[in-house]
C-alpha positions as CSV (number, residue, x, y, z in Angstrom):
1,X,9.2,-11.7,-18.6
2,X,12.0,-10.3,-16.7
3,X,11.1,-8.9,-13.3
4,X,10.9,-5.2,-13.0
5,X,13.3,-3.4,-10.8
6,X,11.6,-1.5,-8.0
7,X,11.2,2.1,-9.1
8,X,12.8,5.1,-7.3
9,X,9.3,6.5,-6.7
10,X,7.1,3.5,-5.6
11,X,4.2,5.7,-4.3
12,X,4.1,7.6,-7.6
13,X,3.9,4.3,-9.4
14,X,1.0,3.0,-7.3
15,X,-0.8,6.3,-7.8
16,X,-0.3,5.9,-11.6
17,X,-1.6,2.3,-11.6
18,X,-4.6,3.3,-9.4
19,X,-5.3,6.1,-11.9
20,X,-5.8,3.5,-14.6
21,X,-8.0,1.4,-12.3
22,X,-9.9,4.5,-11.3
23,X,-10.8,5.3,-14.9
24,X,-12.2,1.8,-15.4
25,X,-14.2,1.9,-12.2
26,X,-15.6,5.4,-12.8
27,X,-16.5,4.6,-16.4
28,X,-18.3,1.3,-15.4
29,X,-20.5,2.8,-12.7
30,X,-21.0,6.2,-14.4
31,X,-22.1,4.8,-17.7
32,X,-24.9,2.8,-16.1
33,X,-26.2,6.0,-14.4
34,X,-26.0,7.9,-17.8
35,X,-27.9,5.3,-19.9
36,X,-31.4,6.9,-19.6
37,X,-29.9,10.3,-20.5
38,X,-27.9,8.9,-23.4
39,X,-31.1,7.3,-24.7
40,X,-33.0,10.6,-24.6
41,X,-30.1,12.6,-26.0
42,X,-29.5,10.4,-29.0
43,X,-33.2,9.4,-29.4
44,X,-32.5,5.7,-29.0
45,X,-34.9,2.9,-28.7
46,X,-34.4,0.4,-25.9
47,X,-32.8,-2.2,-28.1
48,X,-30.1,0.2,-29.3
49,X,-29.4,1.4,-25.8
50,X,-28.3,-2.1,-24.7
51,X,-25.3,-2.0,-27.1
52,X,-23.6,0.8,-25.1
53,X,-23.0,-1.8,-22.4
54,X,-22.8,-4.9,-24.5
55,X,-20.2,-3.7,-27.1
56,X,-17.9,-2.8,-24.2
57,X,-18.3,-6.2,-22.5
58,X,-17.9,-7.9,-25.8
59,X,-14.7,-6.1,-26.5
60,X,-13.3,-7.1,-23.1
61,X,-14.3,-10.8,-23.6
62,X,-12.7,-11.0,-27.1
63,X,-9.3,-9.5,-26.3
64,X,-8.6,-10.1,-22.6
65,X,-6.1,-12.9,-23.3
66,X,-4.2,-10.7,-25.8
67,X,-3.8,-7.8,-23.3
68,X,-1.7,-9.8,-20.8
69,X,0.4,-11.3,-23.6
70,X,1.3,-7.9,-25.0
71,X,2.5,-6.8,-21.6
72,X,4.7,-9.8,-21.3
73,X,6.2,-9.2,-24.8
74,X,6.7,-5.5,-24.9
75,X,6.9,-4.5,-21.2
76,X,4.2,-3.7,-18.8
77,X,4.9,0.0,-18.6
78,X,4.7,0.5,-22.4
79,X,1.5,-1.4,-22.7
80,X,0.0,0.3,-19.7
81,X,0.9,3.7,-21.3
82,X,-0.8,2.6,-24.6
83,X,-3.9,1.5,-22.6
84,X,-4.2,4.8,-20.8
85,X,-3.9,6.7,-24.0
86,X,-6.6,4.6,-25.8
87,X,-9.0,4.6,-22.8
88,X,-8.7,8.4,-22.6
89,X,-9.1,8.7,-26.4
90,X,-12.1,6.4,-26.3
91,X,-13.8,8.4,-23.6
92,X,-13.2,11.6,-25.6
93,X,-14.8,10.0,-28.6
94,X,-17.8,8.9,-26.6
95,X,-18.2,12.4,-25.1
96,X,-18.0,14.2,-28.4
97,X,-20.0,11.5,-30.4
98,X,-22.6,13.2,-32.6
99,X,-24.2,9.8,-33.5
100,X,-24.9,6.5,-31.9
101,X,-22.5,4.6,-34.1
102,X,-19.6,6.9,-33.2
103,X,-20.5,6.4,-29.5
104,X,-20.2,2.7,-30.0
105,X,-16.9,3.1,-31.7
106,X,-15.6,5.1,-28.7
107,X,-16.8,2.3,-26.4
108,X,-14.8,-0.2,-28.4
109,X,-11.7,2.0,-28.1
110,X,-12.3,2.2,-24.3
111,X,-12.6,-1.6,-24.1
112,X,-9.3,-2.1,-25.9
113,X,-7.7,0.5,-23.6
114,X,-9.1,-1.3,-20.6
115,X,-7.6,-4.6,-21.6
116,X,-4.2,-3.2,-22.2
117,X,-4.3,-1.1,-19.1
118,X,-5.8,-3.4,-16.4
119,X,-3.4,-6.4,-16.3
120,X,-0.3,-4.2,-16.5
121,X,-1.6,-1.8,-13.8
122,X,-2.1,-4.6,-11.3
123,X,1.3,-6.0,-11.9
124,X,3.1,-2.6,-11.8
125,X,1.4,-1.9,-8.5
126,X,2.3,-5.3,-7.1
127,X,5.9,-4.7,-7.8
128,X,6.1,-1.1,-6.6
129,X,7.6,-1.8,-3.2
130,X,9.4,-5.0,-4.3
131,X,8.5,-8.7,-3.9
132,X,8.5,-8.5,-0.1
133,X,5.7,-5.9,0.1
134,X,3.3,-7.0,-2.6
135,X,0.4,-7.4,-0.2
136,X,0.8,-3.9,1.1
137,X,1.0,-2.5,-2.4
138,X,-2.0,-4.3,-3.6
139,X,-4.0,-3.3,-0.6
140,X,-3.3,0.4,-1.4
141,X,-4.0,-0.1,-5.1
142,X,-7.3,-2.0,-4.4
143,X,-8.4,0.6,-1.8
144,X,-7.9,3.5,-4.2
145,X,-9.8,1.5,-6.9
146,X,-12.7,1.0,-4.4
147,X,-12.9,4.7,-3.7
148,X,-13.1,5.4,-7.4
149,X,-15.9,2.8,-7.7
150,X,-17.9,4.5,-5.0
151,X,-17.2,8.0,-6.3
152,X,-18.1,7.0,-9.9
153,X,-21.9,7.0,-9.7
154,X,-22.1,10.0,-7.5
155,X,-19.8,12.1,-9.7
156,X,-21.6,10.9,-12.8
157,X,-25.0,11.7,-11.3
158,X,-23.9,15.2,-10.4
159,X,-22.4,16.0,-13.8
160,X,-25.4,14.6,-15.7
161,X,-27.8,16.6,-13.6
162,X,-25.9,19.9,-14.0
163,X,-24.6,19.4,-17.6
164,X,-25.5,16.3,-19.6
165,X,-24.5,12.7,-20.2
166,X,-21.4,13.7,-22.2
167,X,-19.8,15.1,-19.1
168,X,-19.5,11.5,-17.7
169,X,-17.0,10.6,-20.4
170,X,-15.1,13.8,-20.1
171,X,-14.0,12.7,-16.6
172,X,-11.5,10.3,-17.9
173,X,-9.2,12.3,-20.3
174,X,-7.8,14.5,-17.5
175,X,-7.3,11.5,-15.3
176,X,-5.5,9.8,-18.2
177,X,-3.1,12.8,-18.6
178,X,-2.4,12.9,-14.8
179,X,-1.8,9.1,-14.9
180,X,0.7,9.4,-17.7
181,X,2.5,12.2,-15.9
182,X,2.7,10.1,-12.7
183,X,4.0,7.1,-14.7
184,X,6.7,9.3,-16.4
185,X,7.7,10.6,-12.9
186,X,7.9,7.0,-11.5
187,X,10.0,5.7,-14.4
188,X,9.4,2.0,-13.8
189,X,12.0,-0.2,-15.4
190,X,10.8,-3.3,-17.1
191,X,11.8,-5.4,-20.1
192,X,9.7,-7.5,-22.4
193,X,10.2,-11.1,-23.0
194,X,10.8,-11.5,-26.8
195,X,10.4,-15.3,-26.5
196,X,6.7,-15.0,-25.5
197,X,4.3,-15.8,-28.3
198,X,1.3,-13.9,-29.6
199,X,-1.2,-15.4,-32.1
200,X,-3.4,-12.6,-33.4
201,X,-5.5,-15.0,-35.6
202,X,-6.7,-16.8,-32.5
203,X,-7.8,-13.4,-31.1
204,X,-9.6,-12.5,-34.3
205,X,-11.3,-16.0,-34.4
206,X,-12.6,-15.5,-30.8
207,X,-13.8,-11.9,-31.5
208,X,-15.7,-12.9,-34.6
209,X,-17.3,-15.9,-32.9
210,X,-18.5,-13.8,-29.9
211,X,-19.7,-10.9,-32.1
212,X,-21.9,-13.2,-34.3
213,X,-23.4,-14.9,-31.3
214,X,-24.1,-11.8,-29.3
215,X,-25.4,-9.9,-32.3
216,X,-27.9,-12.6,-33.1
217,X,-29.0,-12.8,-29.4
218,X,-29.4,-9.1,-28.9
219,X,-31.2,-8.4,-32.2
220,X,-33.6,-11.4,-31.9
221,X,-36.3,-9.1,-30.5
222,X,-36.3,-7.3,-33.8
223,X,-35.9,-10.2,-36.2
224,X,-37.7,-12.9,-34.2
225,X,-36.2,-15.9,-32.5
226,X,-36.8,-18.2,-35.5
227,X,-35.9,-15.8,-38.2
228,X,-33.1,-16.9,-40.6
229,X,-30.9,-13.9,-39.5
230,X,-31.2,-14.8,-35.8
231,X,-30.6,-18.5,-36.3
232,X,-27.7,-18.0,-38.7
233,X,-25.9,-15.6,-36.5
234,X,-26.4,-17.5,-33.2
235,X,-25.6,-20.9,-34.9
236,X,-22.6,-19.5,-36.8
237,X,-21.2,-17.9,-33.6
238,X,-21.6,-21.1,-31.6
239,X,-20.0,-23.2,-34.4
240,X,-17.0,-20.8,-34.5
241,X,-16.8,-21.0,-30.7
242,X,-16.7,-24.8,-30.9
243,X,-13.9,-24.7,-33.4
244,X,-12.1,-22.2,-31.2
245,X,-12.3,-24.4,-28.2
246,X,-11.1,-27.4,-30.2
247,X,-8.1,-25.5,-31.6
248,X,-7.2,-24.2,-28.1
249,X,-7.2,-27.8,-26.7
250,X,-4.6,-28.7,-29.4
251,X,-2.4,-25.6,-29.2
252,X,0.9,-25.8,-27.4
253,X,0.5,-22.2,-26.3
254,X,-3.2,-21.5,-26.3
255,X,-4.7,-18.0,-26.2
256,X,-7.4,-19.3,-23.7
257,X,-6.4,-22.5,-21.9
258,X,-9.7,-24.2,-22.0
259,X,-8.1,-27.4,-20.8
260,X,-8.2,-25.8,-17.3
261,X,-11.9,-26.4,-17.3
262,X,-11.3,-30.2,-17.0
263,X,-10.5,-29.4,-13.3
264,X,-13.8,-29.4,-11.5
265,X,-12.7,-26.7,-9.0
266,X,-11.6,-24.4,-11.8
267,X,-14.8,-25.1,-13.7
268,X,-16.7,-24.1,-10.5
269,X,-14.8,-20.9,-10.2
270,X,-15.4,-20.1,-13.9
271,X,-19.2,-20.9,-13.6
272,X,-19.5,-18.5,-10.6
273,X,-17.9,-15.7,-12.5
274,X,-19.9,-16.3,-15.7
275,X,-23.3,-16.5,-14.0
276,X,-22.7,-13.6,-11.6
277,X,-21.5,-11.3,-14.4
278,X,-24.4,-12.5,-16.6
279,X,-26.9,-11.5,-14.0
280,X,-25.5,-8.3,-12.5
281,X,-24.4,-6.4,-15.6
282,X,-28.0,-6.3,-16.8
283,X,-29.2,-5.8,-13.3
284,X,-27.1,-2.7,-12.8
285,X,-28.0,-1.2,-16.1
286,X,-31.7,-1.8,-15.9
287,X,-31.8,-0.7,-12.3
288,X,-30.6,2.7,-13.3
289,X,-33.1,2.8,-16.1
290,X,-35.9,1.8,-13.8
291,X,-35.0,4.4,-11.2
292,X,-35.0,7.2,-13.7
293,X,-37.7,6.2,-16.1
294,X,-40.2,4.6,-13.8
295,X,-39.5,6.2,-10.4
296,X,-38.4,9.5,-11.9
297,X,-35.2,9.7,-9.9
298,X,-32.7,12.4,-10.9
299,X,-29.3,11.2,-12.1
300,X,-27.8,12.3,-8.8
301,X,-30.4,10.3,-6.8
302,X,-29.7,7.3,-9.0
303,X,-26.0,7.6,-8.4
304,X,-26.5,7.8,-4.6
305,X,-28.8,4.8,-4.7
306,X,-26.1,2.7,-6.2
307,X,-24.2,3.0,-2.9
308,X,-26.8,0.5,-1.5
309,X,-25.2,-2.0,-3.9
310,X,-21.6,-0.9,-3.8
311,X,-21.0,-0.5,0.0
312,X,-22.1,-4.0,1.0
313,X,-19.9,-5.4,-1.8
314,X,-16.8,-3.6,-0.4
315,X,-17.6,-4.7,3.2
316,X,-18.2,-8.3,2.2
317,X,-15.1,-8.7,0.1
318,X,-12.5,-8.7,2.9
319,X,-14.8,-10.9,5.1
320,X,-14.9,-13.3,2.1
321,X,-11.1,-13.3,2.1
322,X,-10.9,-14.4,5.7
323,X,-13.4,-17.2,5.1
324,X,-11.4,-18.3,2.1
325,X,-8.2,-18.5,4.1
326,X,-9.9,-20.7,6.7
327,X,-12.4,-22.8,4.6
328,X,-11.5,-22.4,1.0
329,X,-13.7,-20.8,-1.7
330,X,-16.9,-23.0,-1.4
331,X,-18.1,-21.4,1.9
332,X,-18.0,-17.7,0.9
333,X,-19.1,-18.6,-2.7
334,X,-22.2,-20.4,-1.6
335,X,-23.1,-17.7,1.0
336,X,-22.6,-15.1,-1.7
337,X,-24.6,-16.8,-4.3
338,X,-27.5,-17.5,-1.9
339,X,-27.6,-13.8,-0.9
340,X,-27.3,-12.5,-4.5
341,X,-29.8,-14.9,-6.0
342,X,-32.3,-14.0,-3.2
343,X,-31.7,-10.3,-3.8
344,X,-32.3,-10.5,-7.6
345,X,-35.5,-12.5,-7.3
346,X,-36.7,-10.2,-4.5
347,X,-35.9,-7.2,-6.7
348,X,-37.9,-8.7,-9.5
349,X,-40.9,-9.1,-7.2
350,X,-40.7,-5.6,-5.9
351,X,-40.0,-3.7,-9.1
352,X,-43.7,-3.7,-10.3
353,X,-44.7,-2.2,-6.9
354,X,-42.9,1.0,-8.0
355,X,-41.6,1.9,-4.5
356,X,-38.0,2.7,-3.8
357,X,-38.0,1.7,-0.1
358,X,-38.9,-1.8,-1.3
359,X,-35.7,-1.9,-3.4
360,X,-33.3,-1.2,-0.5
361,X,-33.1,-4.8,0.9
362,X,-32.7,-6.4,-2.6
363,X,-29.8,-4.0,-3.5
364,X,-28.1,-4.7,-0.1
365,X,-28.4,-8.5,-0.6
366,X,-27.1,-8.4,-4.2
367,X,-24.1,-6.2,-3.2
368,X,-23.2,-8.3,-0.2
369,X,-23.7,-11.5,-2.2
370,X,-21.3,-10.5,-5.0
371,X,-18.7,-9.4,-2.5
372,X,-18.8,-12.9,-0.9
373,X,-19.1,-14.9,-4.2
374,X,-16.8,-13.2,-6.6
375,X,-13.9,-11.7,-4.6
376,X,-12.0,-15.0,-4.1
377,X,-12.8,-16.9,-7.3
378,X,-9.7,-15.5,-9.0
379,X,-7.6,-16.3,-6.0
380,X,-8.9,-19.9,-5.9
381,X,-8.6,-20.4,-9.7
382,X,-5.0,-19.2,-9.9
383,X,-4.0,-21.2,-6.8
384,X,-4.8,-24.4,-8.8
385,X,-1.9,-24.0,-11.2
386,X,1.8,-23.5,-10.9
387,X,2.8,-19.9,-10.3
388,X,4.3,-19.6,-13.8
389,X,0.8,-20.4,-15.2
390,X,-1.1,-18.0,-13.0
391,X,-1.5,-15.4,-15.7
392,X,-2.9,-17.9,-18.1
393,X,-5.4,-19.1,-15.5
394,X,-6.4,-15.5,-14.7
395,X,-6.9,-14.8,-18.4
396,X,-9.2,-17.8,-18.8
397,X,-11.3,-16.8,-15.7
398,X,-11.5,-13.2,-16.9
399,X,-12.5,-14.1,-20.4
400,X,-15.4,-16.3,-19.1
401,X,-16.5,-13.5,-16.7
402,X,-16.6,-10.8,-19.4
403,X,-18.3,-13.3,-21.8
404,X,-21.0,-13.7,-19.1
405,X,-21.5,-9.9,-19.0
406,X,-21.8,-9.6,-22.8
407,X,-24.2,-12.5,-23.1
408,X,-26.1,-11.5,-20.0
409,X,-26.7,-7.9,-21.1
410,X,-27.8,-9.1,-24.5
411,X,-30.1,-11.8,-23.1
412,X,-31.7,-9.8,-20.3
413,X,-32.1,-6.8,-22.6
414,X,-33.8,-8.9,-25.2
415,X,-36.3,-10.2,-22.7
416,X,-37.0,-6.7,-21.4
417,X,-37.4,-5.1,-24.9
418,X,-39.5,-8.0,-26.3
419,X,-41.9,-8.1,-23.4
420,X,-42.1,-4.3,-23.3
421,X,-43.0,-4.2,-27.0
422,X,-45.6,-7.0,-26.6
423,X,-47.2,-5.3,-23.7
424,X,-47.2,-1.9,-25.4
425,X,-49.0,-3.3,-28.5
426,X,-51.6,-4.9,-26.2
427,X,-52.0,-1.6,-24.3
428,X,-52.4,0.4,-27.5
429,X,-55.0,-2.1,-28.8
430,X,-57.0,-1.9,-25.5
431,X,-56.8,1.8,-24.8
432,X,-56.1,3.9,-27.9
433,X,-59.1,5.2,-29.8
434,X,-59.2,4.9,-33.6
435,X,-58.5,7.9,-35.8
436,X,-56.0,10.8,-35.7
437,X,-56.3,11.2,-31.9
438,X,-55.4,7.5,-31.4
439,X,-52.3,7.8,-33.6
440,X,-51.2,10.8,-31.5
441,X,-51.7,8.9,-28.3
442,X,-49.8,5.9,-29.7
443,X,-46.9,8.0,-30.8
444,X,-46.7,9.6,-27.4
445,X,-46.7,6.2,-25.7
446,X,-44.0,4.9,-27.9
447,X,-41.8,7.9,-27.4
448,X,-42.4,7.8,-23.7
449,X,-41.3,4.2,-23.5
450,X,-38.1,5.3,-25.3
451,X,-37.5,7.9,-22.5
452,X,-38.3,11.1,-24.4
453,X,-39.0,13.7,-21.7
454,X,-41.5,15.8,-23.7
455,X,-43.6,12.7,-24.6
456,X,-43.6,11.6,-20.9
457,X,-44.8,15.1,-19.8
458,X,-47.4,15.3,-22.5
459,X,-48.7,11.8,-21.6
460,X,-48.9,12.6,-17.9
461,X,-50.7,15.9,-18.4
462,X,-53.1,14.8,-21.2
463,X,-53.6,11.1,-20.7
464,X,-52.8,10.2,-17.1
465,X,-54.4,6.8,-17.2
466,X,-52.2,5.8,-20.2
467,X,-49.2,7.2,-18.4
468,X,-49.8,5.0,-15.3
469,X,-50.3,1.9,-17.5
470,X,-47.1,2.7,-19.3
471,X,-45.2,3.0,-16.1
472,X,-46.4,-0.4,-14.9
473,X,-45.7,-1.9,-18.3
474,X,-42.0,-0.8,-18.2
475,X,-41.6,-2.0,-14.6
476,X,-43.0,-5.5,-15.3
477,X,-40.8,-5.9,-18.4
478,X,-37.7,-5.0,-16.4
479,X,-38.8,-7.5,-13.7
480,X,-39.0,-10.2,-16.4
481,X,-35.4,-9.6,-17.3
482,X,-34.4,-9.9,-13.7
483,X,-36.2,-13.2,-13.4
484,X,-33.9,-14.5,-16.2
485,X,-30.9,-13.1,-14.3
486,X,-32.0,-14.8,-11.1
487,X,-32.5,-18.1,-12.9
488,X,-28.9,-18.0,-14.2
489,X,-27.7,-17.3,-10.7
490,X,-29.5,-20.5,-9.6
491,X,-27.5,-22.4,-12.2
492,X,-24.3,-20.9,-10.7
493,X,-25.4,-21.8,-7.2
494,X,-26.2,-25.4,-8.0
495,X,-23.1,-25.8,-10.1
496,X,-20.9,-24.3,-7.4
497,X,-22.3,-26.6,-4.7
498,X,-21.6,-29.6,-7.0
499,X,-18.2,-28.7,-8.4
500,X,-16.4,-26.8,-5.6
501,X,-14.5,-28.6,-2.8
502,X,-12.1,-27.4,-0.1
503,X,-9.2,-25.1,-0.4
504,X,-6.8,-26.0,-3.2
505,X,-3.2,-27.0,-2.6
506,X,-1.0,-24.1,-3.7
507,X,0.5,-24.8,-7.1
508,X,-1.6,-28.0,-7.6
509,X,-1.8,-28.6,-11.4
510,X,-5.2,-27.7,-12.8
511,X,-5.7,-30.8,-14.9
512,X,-8.1,-33.7,-15.0
513,X,-5.7,-35.8,-13.0
514,X,-5.7,-33.4,-10.1
515,X,-9.4,-33.7,-9.2
């Protein structure tokens, strides 16, 4: 890849790059706030609702390595432009979606746009002021992205409350148009490297393997853990993943350089990202569901409550950077994992008590913990390799992180839904009278669990005892999912304490011989 010349309008280029990052941040936080309203609006059960988050994370995990390669081959500005167009189009499809399947198709298009847009956006921003001012440029770029992350849940909550869930997705198309206009005004000059290679069959192989595994995992609560469908999909996905790993170890130019994992430090960084994303994607989504369904928060109140998670994250991230400069990644990573693990387990304990004040401390701990644990893992992992291989290391780390998110949402969601269904059947058996009246009460309870507002109101007014039991049932089931997330964080904590060492030597080769 030939280096880009500094554009004549560097500030305009940074604003364009930040526009792409802003869309990603707003969409990520806004979609979580919108989940309960999407469920009600499209009459989805809890298992179907999970796919809104899972399909997006799965798309990211499957094609992350391809996005960076395309930027190298065809030029960052071109690929960034294509990514912005696709992300805006995907958001438009989601907002207009008449059915759940079309909504999921829009989420896939958004995911593809994200992968094309994000790597190129960061590199365009870094080069805006020239090589001597990359730190300054990235500080501005990251700061604008942080503002978007904070604004996302608030803006989403306000739009949902005054319009409906579709308005959340309509935020992005105007930002996409503005971003394209800014990019056209900046006119960055870059050239692709036609000698770079792209192997689409490797990307297809990875996508199919992950799709089979996650589909089997997420639908296991419908089919049963030991059903032929579940075992075939999970087993087939794992087998294809094993073949993919083997082929990547033999490839001269692998799509995902799994050989980097032979370095214990790189493996530790990867484990942190996987475990943290596994736990917190589900935690974020089901926290929003809990606040609106169990505590009856409005979407606006839900969005504001997410600041308890986001603000500590932003405060802790720069502190983590200073600790990394002095001690290496192990100190901030262990501090962060201890805080985040404690927060998730504490949140699981407090959820059945159905009191928002009891949720404040866990949210603060989780946000601060993630800010400490995750912010420097990419820095550490890419510092282990030669500068020319930093993009490959970043791609491997990001692939494992997004894989953690896809698997985590599927696994945590499966636990929540399976336990919720079991408890609901037990509650019906214990409390619902036989006959026509019993059938009516049972239907109301099922629809209330699925978030239908009329059923919730009818249950509260006609059968208040059943409504109270249903509220506790949902809370306990969500807490069970959080216990799973906390357990995975414990694995990350133990693994990081064993694998991580001090600060890596810049450019040290990430191979087995370097540890």
